[in-house]
Legacy VTK file of the C-alpha trace (Angstrom):
# vtk DataFile Version 3.0
C-alpha trace
ASCII
DATASET POLYDATA
POINTS 93 float
0.000 0.000 0.000
1.244 3.475 -0.800
1.891 6.122 1.853
-0.798 8.810 1.545
-0.633 12.185 3.270
-3.626 14.472 2.895
-3.561 18.175 3.730
-7.199 19.286 3.788
-8.152 22.954 3.903
-10.992 24.122 6.154
-14.412 24.217 4.463
-12.980 22.899 1.167
-15.397 20.746 -0.842
-12.570 18.932 -2.678
-10.869 18.147 0.635
-14.117 16.752 2.054
-14.748 14.550 -1.007
-11.262 13.038 -0.990
-11.355 12.515 2.800
-14.703 10.720 2.423
-13.287 8.574 -0.371
-10.215 7.468 1.606
-12.133 6.912 4.840
-15.015 5.109 3.115
-12.611 2.594 1.617
-10.646 2.089 4.791
-7.445 3.286 3.157
-4.683 4.251 5.573
-3.587 7.864 5.298
-2.106 10.559 7.481
-4.023 13.793 7.840
-2.091 17.033 8.295
-4.311 20.104 8.467
-3.207 22.623 5.865
-3.480 25.490 8.347
-1.146 23.790 10.868
2.577 24.619 11.073
3.464 21.221 9.562
0.840 21.692 6.840
2.213 25.116 5.918
5.752 23.714 5.726
4.649 20.841 3.483
2.654 23.241 1.296
5.763 25.398 0.821
8.068 22.420 0.238
5.816 20.822 -2.389
4.466 24.104 -3.810
0.800 23.105 -3.500
-1.422 25.270 -5.709
-4.824 23.718 -4.900
-6.417 22.075 -1.899
-6.278 19.535 -0.627
-2.558 18.963 -0.738
-1.965 15.308 -1.528
1.280 13.355 -1.262
1.508 9.754 -2.420
4.837 8.114 -1.614
6.366 11.585 -1.314
5.099 12.794 -4.695
2.626 15.671 -4.972
-0.684 14.805 -6.648
-2.943 17.459 -8.144
-6.433 17.008 -6.637
-7.936 17.706 -10.059
-6.297 14.470 -11.259
-8.616 12.635 -8.838
-11.858 14.545 -9.311
-14.477 14.754 -12.019
-15.091 18.429 -12.672
-17.514 20.194 -12.241
-19.347 17.486 -10.270
-16.549 17.316 -7.660
-16.753 13.517 -7.466
-13.780 11.229 -7.072
-12.987 9.400 -10.308
-12.834 5.789 -9.083
-10.473 4.514 -11.792
-7.993 7.364 -11.459
-8.063 7.230 -7.663
-7.451 3.468 -7.660
-4.442 3.958 -9.918
-2.995 6.927 -8.000
-3.570 5.480 -4.530
-2.560 1.949 -5.535
-5.808 0.349 -4.465
-5.852 -3.431 -4.985
-8.684 -4.727 -7.172
-10.462 -6.349 -4.239
-10.664 -3.020 -2.329
-12.116 -0.794 -5.063
-15.745 -1.443 -4.219
-15.346 -1.377 -0.400
-17.701 1.126 1.202
LINES 1 94
93 0 1 2 3 4 5 6 7 8 9 10 11 12 13 14 15 16 17 18 19 20 21 22 23 24 25 26 27 28 29 30 31 32 33 34 35 36 37 38 39 40 41 42 43 44 45 46 47 48 49 50 51 52 53 54 55 56 57 58 59 60 61 62 63 64 65 66 67 68 69 70 71 72 73 74 75 76 77 78 79 80 81 82 83 84 85 86 87 88 89 90 91 92
């Protein structure tokens, strides 16, 4: 399983959708609030331009690569590929 770090921003719809996706599938991830000191340091280090900040195995992922716009829904196929979800976990809710 890949190491996932999520930096959600307060009141951010994209952050909420991706948090719900990860939690709903029981995927392990570490949450670092974007407005915390650690979150601000990570945002500077990885030059996040949109929320939530997402790191997968130390690589920054653009949240728009995970979401269907304008519906703001997680694209299941793209998320499975990016997060390294095994086939038998894709439909876990």
